[in-house]
N, C-alpha and C positions, 0 to 999 in steps of 0.2 A: 117904219115904211115896214112893212112885211118884205122877209128877204127875201123872195122870188122877186121884186118890185127892185127889191134893192141890189140884185145882181146883175140887172140890166143894164142897170150905169156900169159905166170906167168906174177902177177905182183909182186911177194913176195915170200917167203916159211917161213914157222911156224913150230915149234919143235910140237911134240907130244902132249904135254901138252896146248899149246894155241891152239891148233884143236879143242881141246879135247874142252876145256872153252870154244870156240866162238864157237861153235855147241850145247853145253847145254845148254847157253842161247838165243839163236838164235831159237832151238825150242822152249821152254818157252815162249817164246811170243808170238805163233803165234797159237793159237787154232789149233789142230788138225794136225798139222806139223809134231810130233815127233813120231804119229799114220804113216801119209805116210812115212815118211823117213826110219820109221822102215819096213815097207812092201816091199819096191820099194829098197832094198838096201843088202846086205852082209856085213859082218864084214872086216872092212881093216886087213890089214897085221901086222908086229912089226915095219913098217921103221920110223926111227926118225922125220923125216922133209919131212913135203908136200906142194904143189904149194897153191897159193892162187891166184884170179884172181880177175880183175875188175867186176864191176857186167855190164852186157849190156842192161837192163836194161834203158829205156831212161830219163834222168833228174837221176838213183839215183847215189850215191856217195859208194854204198856199194860194200864190197867185197864178193867172191865166195868162200867158205871152203870145201873143204873134209866132205864130211859124212859118206862116204862106196862106196864101189863097186856100180855098178849097176845090180840088179838082172836078167832082164831081154837082158843086152845089153851091151859089151865089152867098159867099159866107169868108170870114176870114176863118183862120184853123186855129187855134190857141190848145197852149200844152202847161197844164199845171208844174210847176217849180219842185211842189212838194211829191205830190202821189204819182206823176208821170200821167194823170187824164187827161186825155185829147177830149174835145169839144167844136163846134161851131160857132162863130159870136154874129 
């Protein structure tokens, strides 16, 4: 499977507490990331599980965790737990 196709599919899923903990740790590790996420997202619903994807950044072994819904697009807003990259899924 080519990497661009493989990155379109979720890697795993996580519970809401796992997702919240991963996002809290990630935004606290990168200066300005908490403000960026707050300004670019709307709150999530009451789902019990969320998808996790592999980060597509070259050489990054991280995972993309759902941080909210994109404010200006119909997509979920994700943050990489390793490089701090944000993206839409």
